N, C-alpha and C positions, 0 to 999 in steps of 0.2 A: 770827115774826110781826112784821114791820116796821111795818105800818100798822093802824089800827083797822079791822075789817072792817064795823063798823056793823051795825045791824039787818038792812038789806036783803041784805048779802052774807055773813050768817052761815051761812045753809044751803049756800050755794055753797062757802064755805071748808071747812065740815066734809065736804062731798062730795069735795072734792080731797084732803083729809087723809085720809079713809076710803080712798080710792082708793090713796095711797101706802102706808098701812099695810098694806093687802091685798096689794098688789103686792111688798112688800119682806118681808112676813112670812116667817120669824119673827124679823127684826130688831127690836130694841128701838127705841123712838121717843123722840125728844126734841124738845120744842117750846121755842123761846126767844122770850121776850116782850121785844123791844127798845124798845117804847114807854115814855117816861117814866111815864105813868100809863094802863096799859090799861083800857078801858072794860069795861062790863058784857058787851057783845056779845064781846069778845075772851075774857073769863074764861069765858063760856059755851061758847064753842067748845072752849077747853081742857078744861073739865069734860066735855064731850060726847065728846071725842075719847078722854079717859080711860076713859070708860064703854065705848066701842068696844073699846079695848085690853084692859080688864079681860075682856070677854066672849070675846075672842080669846085670853086668857091671855098676854098680851103686856106686858112692862114698859114704863112710860111715865114720863119725867122731865120737869121743867119748870125752865127758867132764867129768873130774873128779878131784877134788881138790887134791885128795890124790896120792902122788907121788909112794908109793909101789903100788897101784893099777894100775897107768899108766905103772909101769915096768912090772907087770903081764900080762897086756893086750898086750903089746908089745911082751914079751916072748911068750904068748900063739897064737899070730898072726900066722896063717899058711901060710908059705912062698909059697904054691901051689897055694894060691888064686891070681888071676890076679890083683886084686886092694888091695893095702896095706891098713891096718887099721891105721887111723889117730887119735892120742890120745893127747888131750890138756888138760891143767890145767884150762882153763877158757871157760864158755859156749859161750861167743861172738866170741872167737878166733875160736872155733869148727865150729861155723856156718858160719862164714866168709870164713874160709878155705875150707869147704864142698862146698860152694856156688861157690867159685872161681875156684875149681878143676872141678866141674860139668860144669861150663861155658866153661872151656878150653878143656874139652873132646869132 
């Protein structure tokens, strides 16, 4: 996610992500937050995408260089979901972890 979706585009972005997730299923999902400080709308999209992936029993990883954002995502992860949200500081680590977890499942 390169740009902030804003409140108005949040639903549209989530619909696009949902289509990709369903189309490439059972592949794992990795979302990279490139923004220096992702907004509530961006974080909301990530958490909603994770909920979707959890319902579909898919692994989802997030990569963001921002430690505060990683903490917010971890805190916002719904423990009711079957699959825990995996958050990393580096994109390559997020991809490798998602791939390994999907292969192990």
